[in-house]
C-alpha positions as CSV (number, residue, x, y, z in Angstrom):
1,M,-149.2,-11.5,-54.3
2,N,-152.0,-9.0,-53.8
3,D,-154.2,-9.5,-50.7
4,T,-157.8,-10.8,-51.4
5,P,-160.7,-8.7,-50.1
6,T,-161.6,-11.6,-47.7
7,S,-158.1,-11.4,-46.0
8,Q,-158.2,-7.7,-45.3
9,P,-160.9,-7.4,-42.6
10,P,-159.1,-9.9,-40.2
11,A,-155.9,-8.0,-40.7
12,R,-157.5,-4.7,-39.9
13,A,-159.3,-6.2,-36.9
14,L,-156.0,-7.6,-35.6
15,L,-154.2,-4.2,-36.0
16,A,-157.2,-2.5,-34.3
17,R,-156.9,-5.0,-31.5
18,V,-153.2,-4.3,-31.1
19,E,-153.8,-0.6,-31.1
20,Q,-156.4,-1.0,-28.4
21,L,-154.1,-3.0,-26.2
22,Q,-151.3,-0.5,-26.6
23,R,-153.7,2.2,-25.5
24,N,-154.9,0.2,-22.5
25,L,-151.4,-0.8,-21.4
26,G,-149.7,2.5,-22.1
27,G,-145.9,2.5,-22.4
28,A,-145.6,-0.8,-20.5
29,Y,-147.2,-3.0,-23.2
30,R,-143.8,-4.5,-24.1
31,D,-143.2,-5.4,-20.5
32,A,-146.7,-6.9,-20.2
33,I,-146.0,-9.0,-23.3
34,V,-142.6,-10.2,-22.1
35,E,-144.0,-10.9,-18.7
36,S,-146.9,-12.9,-20.1
37,L,-144.5,-14.9,-22.3
38,Y,-142.3,-15.7,-19.4
39,A,-145.2,-16.7,-17.1
40,D,-146.6,-19.0,-19.8
41,A,-143.1,-20.5,-20.4
42,E,-142.7,-21.0,-16.7
43,Q,-146.1,-22.7,-16.3
44,I,-145.3,-25.1,-19.2
45,A,-141.9,-25.9,-17.7
46,R,-143.4,-26.7,-14.3
47,K,-145.7,-29.2,-16.0
48,V,-143.3,-31.0,-18.3
49,V,-139.9,-30.5,-16.8
50,H,-138.6,-32.1,-13.5
51,T,-135.6,-30.6,-11.9
52,E,-133.8,-31.2,-8.6
53,K,-133.4,-28.0,-6.8
54,T,-130.0,-28.0,-5.2
55,K,-128.9,-26.5,-2.0
56,S,-127.2,-23.6,-3.9
57,Y,-130.6,-22.9,-5.7
58,H,-132.3,-22.5,-2.4
59,V,-129.4,-20.3,-1.0
60,D,-129.7,-18.0,-4.1
61,Q,-133.4,-17.7,-3.6
62,A,-133.0,-16.8,0.0
63,I,-130.4,-14.2,-0.7
64,D,-132.5,-12.7,-3.5
65,R,-135.4,-12.4,-1.2
66,I,-133.4,-9.9,0.7
67,V,-131.1,-8.1,-1.7
68,T,-133.9,-7.7,-4.4
69,S,-136.6,-6.9,-1.9
70,K,-138.7,-3.7,-2.4
71,I,-138.1,-3.0,1.3
72,W,-134.6,-4.2,2.0
73,G,-133.0,-4.1,-1.5
74,L,-131.9,-0.3,-1.5
75,P,-130.9,-0.2,2.2
76,V,-128.7,-3.3,1.7
77,M,-127.2,-1.7,-1.3
78,G,-126.5,1.5,0.6
79,L,-125.0,-0.5,3.6
80,L,-122.7,-2.5,1.2
81,L,-121.6,0.7,-0.4
82,A,-120.8,2.1,3.0
83,V,-118.7,-1.0,3.9
84,V,-116.8,-0.7,0.6
85,F,-116.0,3.0,1.3
86,W,-115.0,2.3,4.9
87,V,-112.6,-0.5,3.8
88,T,-111.2,1.7,1.0
89,I,-110.7,4.7,3.4
90,A,-109.3,2.8,6.3
91,G,-107.1,0.6,4.1
92,A,-105.7,3.3,1.8
93,N,-104.4,5.7,4.4
94,V,-101.2,3.9,5.4
95,P,-100.2,2.8,1.9
96,S,-100.8,6.3,0.6
97,A,-98.5,7.8,3.3
98,M,-95.8,5.2,2.6
99,L,-95.9,5.9,-1.2
100,A,-95.8,9.6,-0.6
101,D,-92.7,9.3,1.6
102,F,-91.1,7.1,-0.9
103,F,-91.7,9.4,-3.9
104,F,-90.8,12.5,-2.0
105,Y,-87.5,10.8,-0.9
106,L,-86.7,9.9,-4.6
107,G,-87.5,13.5,-5.5
108,D,-85.1,14.8,-2.8
109,Q,-82.4,12.6,-4.3
110,G,-83.2,13.9,-7.8
111,V,-82.9,17.5,-6.6
112,A,-79.6,16.8,-4.9
113,L,-78.4,15.2,-8.2
114,F,-79.4,18.1,-10.3
115,E,-77.8,20.6,-7.9
116,A,-74.5,18.5,-7.8
117,M,-74.6,18.7,-11.6
118,G,-74.8,22.4,-11.4
119,L,-78.1,22.8,-13.3
120,P,-80.0,26.1,-13.0
121,W,-82.5,26.2,-10.2
122,W,-85.5,26.6,-12.6
123,I,-84.7,23.4,-14.4
124,T,-84.4,21.6,-11.1
125,G,-87.6,23.2,-9.9
126,F,-89.6,22.5,-13.0
127,V,-88.5,18.9,-13.3
128,W,-88.5,17.8,-9.7
129,H,-90.7,20.3,-7.8
130,G,-93.2,20.6,-10.6
131,T,-93.7,17.7,-13.0
132,Y,-92.3,15.0,-10.7
133,R,-94.2,16.1,-7.6
134,G,-97.4,16.2,-9.7
135,L,-96.7,12.6,-10.7
136,A,-95.8,11.6,-7.1
137,W,-99.1,13.1,-5.7
138,V,-101.3,11.4,-8.3
139,V,-99.6,8.0,-7.8
140,S,-99.5,8.1,-4.0
141,V,-103.1,9.4,-3.7
142,M,-104.8,7.3,-6.5
143,L,-103.0,4.0,-6.4
144,P,-103.9,2.6,-2.9
145,P,-107.7,3.5,-3.1
146,M,-107.9,2.0,-6.6
147,A,-106.0,-1.1,-5.6
148,I,-108.6,-1.7,-2.9
149,F,-111.9,-0.4,-4.6
150,F,-111.5,-2.0,-8.1
151,P,-110.9,-5.5,-6.7
152,I,-113.9,-5.3,-4.4
153,F,-116.0,-3.9,-7.2
154,T,-114.8,-6.7,-9.5
155,I,-115.5,-9.4,-6.9
156,L,-119.1,-8.1,-6.6
157,E,-119.3,-8.0,-10.3
158,D,-118.1,-11.6,-10.6
159,L,-120.2,-12.7,-7.7
160,G,-123.3,-11.7,-9.6
161,Y,-124.5,-8.8,-7.4
162,L,-124.3,-5.9,-9.8
163,P,-127.2,-7.1,-11.9
164,R,-129.2,-7.1,-8.7
165,V,-128.3,-3.4,-8.3
166,A,-129.7,-2.7,-11.8
167,F,-132.8,-4.6,-10.9
168,N,-133.4,-2.5,-7.7
169,V,-133.0,0.9,-9.4
170,D,-134.5,0.0,-12.8
171,A,-137.9,1.5,-11.9
172,L,-136.3,4.8,-10.7
173,F,-134.4,5.1,-14.0
174,K,-137.5,4.3,-16.1
175,R,-139.5,7.0,-14.3
176,A,-136.6,9.4,-15.3
177,G,-136.9,8.3,-18.9
178,A,-133.5,6.6,-18.8
179,H,-132.3,2.9,-19.0
180,G,-131.9,0.5,-16.1
181,K,-128.5,-0.5,-17.2
182,Q,-127.4,3.1,-16.4
183,A,-127.1,2.0,-12.8
184,L,-124.2,-0.4,-13.8
185,T,-122.3,2.4,-15.7
186,M,-122.7,4.6,-12.6
187,T,-121.2,2.1,-10.3
188,M,-118.3,1.9,-12.7
189,G,-118.1,5.7,-12.6
190,L,-117.4,5.5,-8.8
191,G,-113.9,4.1,-9.8
192,C,-113.3,6.3,-12.9
193,N,-115.7,8.4,-14.9
194,A,-113.9,7.6,-18.1
195,A,-114.4,4.0,-17.5
196,G,-118.0,4.7,-16.7
197,V,-118.5,6.5,-20.0
198,V,-117.0,3.6,-21.9
199,A,-119.2,1.2,-19.9
200,C,-122.2,3.1,-21.4
201,R,-121.8,0.9,-24.5
202,I,-123.9,-1.7,-22.9
203,I,-126.9,0.5,-23.4
204,D,-128.3,-0.3,-26.9
205,S,-130.6,2.9,-27.4
206,P,-128.4,5.8,-28.7
207,R,-130.7,8.3,-26.8
208,E,-130.4,6.6,-23.5
209,R,-126.7,5.9,-24.0
210,L,-126.1,9.6,-24.5
211,I,-128.1,10.4,-21.3
212,A,-126.0,7.9,-19.4
213,I,-122.8,9.5,-20.8
214,L,-123.9,13.1,-20.0
215,T,-124.8,12.2,-16.4
216,N,-122.1,9.8,-15.4
217,N,-120.0,12.7,-14.2
218,F,-122.2,13.0,-11.1
219,M,-120.6,9.9,-9.6
220,P,-117.4,10.8,-7.7
221,C,-114.4,9.1,-9.3
222,N,-111.0,8.2,-7.6
223,G,-109.7,11.6,-8.5
224,R,-112.4,13.3,-6.3
225,W,-112.2,10.9,-3.4
226,P,-109.0,12.5,-1.8
227,T,-110.8,15.9,-1.6
228,L,-114.0,14.3,-0.4
229,I,-112.2,12.1,2.1
230,M,-110.2,15.0,3.4
231,L,-113.3,17.1,4.0
232,A,-115.1,14.2,5.6
233,T,-112.2,13.6,7.9
234,L,-111.6,17.2,8.9
235,F,-115.2,18.4,9.2
236,V,-117.3,15.3,9.9
237,A,-115.0,12.8,11.7
238,T,-113.8,15.4,14.1
239,S,-117.4,15.9,15.3
240,F,-117.6,12.3,16.6
241,P,-115.7,10.2,19.1
242,P,-112.5,8.5,17.7
243,A,-114.2,5.1,17.8
244,L,-117.0,6.4,15.4
245,A,-114.9,8.8,13.4
246,A,-114.2,6.5,10.4
247,I,-117.9,5.3,10.4
248,A,-119.1,8.9,10.3
249,A,-116.8,9.7,7.5
250,A,-117.9,6.8,5.5
251,G,-121.5,7.6,6.1
252,S,-120.9,11.2,4.9
253,L,-119.4,9.8,1.6
254,V,-122.5,7.5,1.1
255,L,-124.6,10.7,1.5
256,V,-122.4,12.3,-1.2
257,V,-123.0,9.4,-3.5
258,L,-126.7,9.6,-2.9
259,V,-126.7,13.3,-3.8
260,G,-124.9,12.4,-7.0
261,G,-127.5,9.6,-7.7
262,A,-130.3,12.1,-7.2
263,M,-128.8,14.6,-9.5
264,T,-128.3,11.9,-12.1
265,L,-131.9,11.0,-11.9
266,I,-133.1,14.7,-12.0
267,L,-130.9,15.6,-15.0
268,S,-131.8,12.3,-16.8
269,A,-135.5,13.2,-16.4
270,I,-135.0,16.8,-17.7
271,L,-133.0,15.5,-20.7
272,S,-135.5,12.8,-21.6
273,R,-138.3,15.3,-21.6
274,S,-136.4,18.1,-23.6
275,A,-133.4,17.8,-25.7
276,L,-133.3,14.0,-25.7
277,K,-137.0,13.3,-25.6
278,G,-138.3,9.8,-26.0
279,E,-139.8,6.8,-24.1
280,A,-137.6,4.6,-21.9
281,S,-136.8,1.4,-23.5
282,S,-137.3,-1.9,-21.8
283,F,-134.9,-4.7,-21.4
284,T,-135.1,-8.2,-20.1
285,L,-132.8,-8.6,-17.1
286,E,-132.1,-12.2,-16.1
287,L,-130.6,-12.4,-12.7
288,P,-127.6,-14.9,-12.9
289,P,-127.0,-17.4,-10.2
290,Y,-124.5,-16.4,-7.5
291,R,-121.1,-17.9,-8.2
292,R,-117.7,-18.1,-6.6
293,P,-115.5,-15.3,-8.0
294,N,-112.6,-16.4,-10.1
295,M,-109.7,-14.7,-8.3
296,L,-107.3,-14.8,-11.2
297,R,-109.8,-13.1,-13.3
298,V,-110.7,-10.6,-10.6
299,L,-107.0,-9.7,-10.1
300,Y,-106.3,-9.3,-13.9
301,T,-109.5,-7.3,-14.5
302,S,-109.1,-5.1,-11.5
303,I,-105.4,-4.5,-11.6
304,I,-104.6,-4.5,-15.4
305,D,-107.8,-3.5,-17.1
306,R,-108.8,-0.9,-14.5
307,T,-106.3,0.2,-12.0
308,V,-103.3,0.5,-14.4
309,F,-105.4,1.7,-17.3
310,V,-106.9,4.6,-15.2
311,L,-103.7,5.3,-13.4
312,W,-101.7,5.6,-16.7
313,R,-104.3,8.1,-18.1
314,A,-104.1,10.1,-14.9
315,I,-100.2,10.2,-15.1
316,V,-100.1,11.4,-18.6
317,M,-102.5,14.3,-17.7
318,A,-100.9,15.0,-14.3
319,V,-97.3,15.4,-15.3
320,P,-97.7,18.5,-17.5
321,A,-100.2,19.9,-15.0
322,G,-97.6,19.7,-12.3
323,G,-95.2,21.7,-14.5
324,I,-97.8,24.3,-15.0
325,I,-98.5,24.7,-11.3
326,W,-94.8,25.2,-10.6
327,L,-94.6,27.8,-13.4
328,L,-97.6,29.8,-12.0
329,S,-96.2,29.7,-8.5
330,N,-92.7,30.8,-9.5
331,I,-93.2,33.4,-12.3
332,R,-93.7,36.8,-10.8
333,A,-95.4,40.0,-12.2
334,S,-95.5,43.2,-10.2
335,G,-94.0,41.5,-7.2
336,E,-96.6,38.8,-7.0
337,T,-96.7,35.3,-8.4
338,L,-99.1,34.4,-11.3
339,T,-101.0,32.2,-8.9
340,T,-101.7,35.2,-6.6
341,H,-102.8,37.4,-9.5
342,I,-105.1,34.8,-11.1
343,S,-106.7,33.6,-7.8
344,G,-107.3,37.3,-7.0
345,W,-109.3,37.7,-10.3
346,L,-111.3,34.6,-9.6
347,D,-111.9,35.4,-5.9
348,P,-115.3,37.4,-6.3
349,A,-116.7,34.5,-8.3
350,G,-115.5,31.9,-5.7
351,R,-116.8,34.0,-2.8
352,A,-120.3,34.0,-4.4
353,I,-120.5,30.3,-4.3
354,G,-118.9,29.8,-0.8
355,L,-115.4,29.2,-2.0
356,D,-112.6,31.4,-3.0
357,G,-110.3,32.2,-5.9
358,V,-107.6,29.8,-4.8
359,I,-110.1,26.8,-4.9
360,L,-111.4,27.8,-8.3
361,L,-107.8,28.2,-9.7
362,A,-106.9,24.7,-8.2
363,Y,-109.8,23.2,-10.1
364,I,-109.0,24.9,-13.4
365,I,-105.3,23.7,-13.0
366,A,-106.6,20.2,-12.0
367,I,-108.8,19.6,-15.1
368,P,-106.2,17.1,-16.3
369,A,-106.3,15.2,-13.0
370,N,-108.5,16.1,-9.9
371,E,-106.0,14.3,-7.6
372,I,-103.8,17.5,-7.5
373,V,-106.6,19.8,-6.2
374,I,-105.6,19.6,-2.5
375,P,-101.8,19.9,-3.0
376,T,-102.4,22.9,-5.4
377,I,-104.7,24.6,-2.8
378,V,-102.1,24.1,0.0
379,M,-99.2,25.3,-2.2
380,A,-101.2,28.5,-3.1
381,Y,-102.2,29.2,0.5
382,T,-98.7,28.6,1.8
383,Q,-96.9,30.4,-1.0
384,A,-94.5,27.5,-1.1
385,G,-93.7,27.6,-4.7
386,M,-93.9,23.9,-4.9
387,M,-96.2,21.0,-3.9
388,I,-95.5,20.2,-0.3
389,E,-96.3,17.2,1.9
390,L,-98.2,17.8,5.2
391,D,-97.3,15.2,7.8
392,T,-100.6,15.3,9.7
393,L,-104.2,16.3,9.2
394,E,-103.7,18.7,12.1
395,E,-101.2,20.6,10.0
396,L,-103.7,20.7,7.1
397,R,-106.5,21.9,9.5
398,Q,-104.3,24.8,10.7
399,V,-103.7,25.9,7.1
400,L,-107.3,25.6,6.0
401,V,-109.4,26.5,9.1
402,E,-107.2,28.6,11.3
403,R,-105.2,30.6,8.7
404,E,-107.6,30.8,5.8
405,G,-110.9,30.8,7.6
406,W,-112.6,27.7,6.2
407,T,-116.0,27.0,7.8
408,L,-118.5,24.2,7.6
409,L,-120.2,26.1,4.7
410,T,-116.9,26.1,2.8
411,A,-116.6,22.4,3.4
412,V,-120.1,21.6,2.2
413,C,-119.7,23.9,-0.9
414,L,-116.4,22.3,-1.8
415,M,-117.9,18.7,-1.4
416,L,-120.7,19.7,-3.7
417,F,-118.4,21.4,-6.1
418,S,-116.0,18.4,-6.1
419,L,-119.1,16.1,-6.8
420,L,-120.8,18.0,-9.4
421,H,-118.3,20.1,-11.4
422,N,-117.1,19.4,-14.9
423,P,-115.4,16.1,-15.9
424,C,-111.6,15.9,-16.0
425,S,-109.9,16.1,-19.4
426,T,-109.5,12.3,-19.6
427,T,-113.3,11.9,-19.3
428,I,-114.0,14.7,-21.7
429,W,-111.7,13.1,-24.3
430,T,-113.4,9.8,-23.7
431,I,-116.7,11.3,-24.2
432,Y,-115.7,12.8,-27.5
433,Q,-114.3,9.3,-28.6
434,E,-117.6,7.7,-27.6
435,T,-120.0,10.3,-29.2
436,R,-117.8,11.7,-31.9
437,S,-119.8,14.9,-31.3
438,V,-118.1,18.3,-30.4
439,K,-121.6,19.6,-29.4
440,W,-122.4,16.8,-26.8
441,T,-118.8,16.9,-25.5
442,A,-119.1,20.6,-24.8
443,V,-122.5,20.0,-23.2
444,S,-121.0,17.3,-21.0
445,A,-118.4,19.8,-19.8
446,L,-120.4,23.0,-19.4
447,L,-123.8,21.6,-18.2
448,P,-122.5,20.2,-14.9
449,L,-120.5,23.5,-14.3
450,A,-123.5,25.6,-14.9
451,I,-125.6,23.4,-12.5
452,T,-122.9,23.5,-9.8
453,F,-122.6,27.3,-9.9
454,A,-126.3,27.8,-9.8
455,L,-126.7,25.3,-6.9
456,L,-123.9,26.6,-4.8
457,F,-124.9,30.3,-5.4
458,V,-128.4,29.6,-4.1
459,L,-127.1,27.6,-1.2
460,T,-124.5,30.2,-0.2
461,Q,-126.7,33.2,-0.4
462,T,-129.5,31.4,1.5
463,V,-127.2,30.4,4.3
464,R,-125.7,33.9,4.5
465,V,-129.2,35.5,4.7
466,L,-130.5,33.1,7.3
467,F,-127.3,32.9,9.5
């Protein structure tokens, strides 16, 4: 039915009023409307609904006044993160060592069996010193931290704390043109970037979901923790008294996470103002009440859905990588191994960013699984021809610092490189599965690498000029 002339002026007046309000309120008009609706609903509810506020209600309110405070919210979050890291670091050392001893013992038995069967040395080496030791390193290094970190993370999730994290940092992400829920995907990325990428499904806006996917890489995953923990232990903890060593190492790891968070916000802001331009969408976040975690659900989610899932993906990628490492370290050309030749070609680029060719080669080989970076570096430095197990950190320090000349600059550059470099192959494949775009998958792999090289080049050259 056609509108009558008398109905058009009120409609135009209403539209004009809406446009005026949008101009006055700017991009926050949706927030203002939602806030007004909730305020009116709360006022009506107070007048007509009588509720008995239980003790748990008052406890929730008291906790939220601290953990969602503008003053204390972020410091509490940082302190809680430091505690989680300290527990993970302190608790994973002994199980990791025990698993490594167990797997290396099995490997020795396998070598003895193949030798007794009279098999050629190269079959024994490829199977047991290559593929098997790659598997052994990944499982022994990854499993204990994941078995500690994921249950703690799931408990915080079940407890109702993670929505408070999103609430605390929502304003930061909004200023960067990103979505507040991106904070939740980042926390998942602390366990595994592939899992963090999958978690980006909770963001409804395709533009903001893509920003979250492209920047999730800046959260250090389980595969990077061994390198970061080793550097924090060798170069940070040794500068403090033994009683404070673990706390200092945990503090340095929190700082690394903060740097990753800052890079996430910076890149999100750049993308939202350039290639992925658009306004940040709003969302209504209702803080759930705190509840007692369901331990059966926590165990199933953390062990089956997360730990086993991530570990299996890492194993699938690490086994062939271990074989490749062995081949490069045992095939010779002109009297030198392929590892020596390739690391020599990469050395100028590595030196320019505070590293060396061996470190760059280790990261190229470790694209399937970052867990094998340190054993690859040690194997290349020692010319062992296989992944070896160092019994103490002092032995590792002798190799890296005294023999190869690593300095504090090397450690800082390697920590930043480990934090910011390209995703592992598992995450890259997951990004393609989520985006179905070769273009954005390539961007997700190459953009962090370009940023890392540029940042480390500037840092290294500046330090060398000044000192």
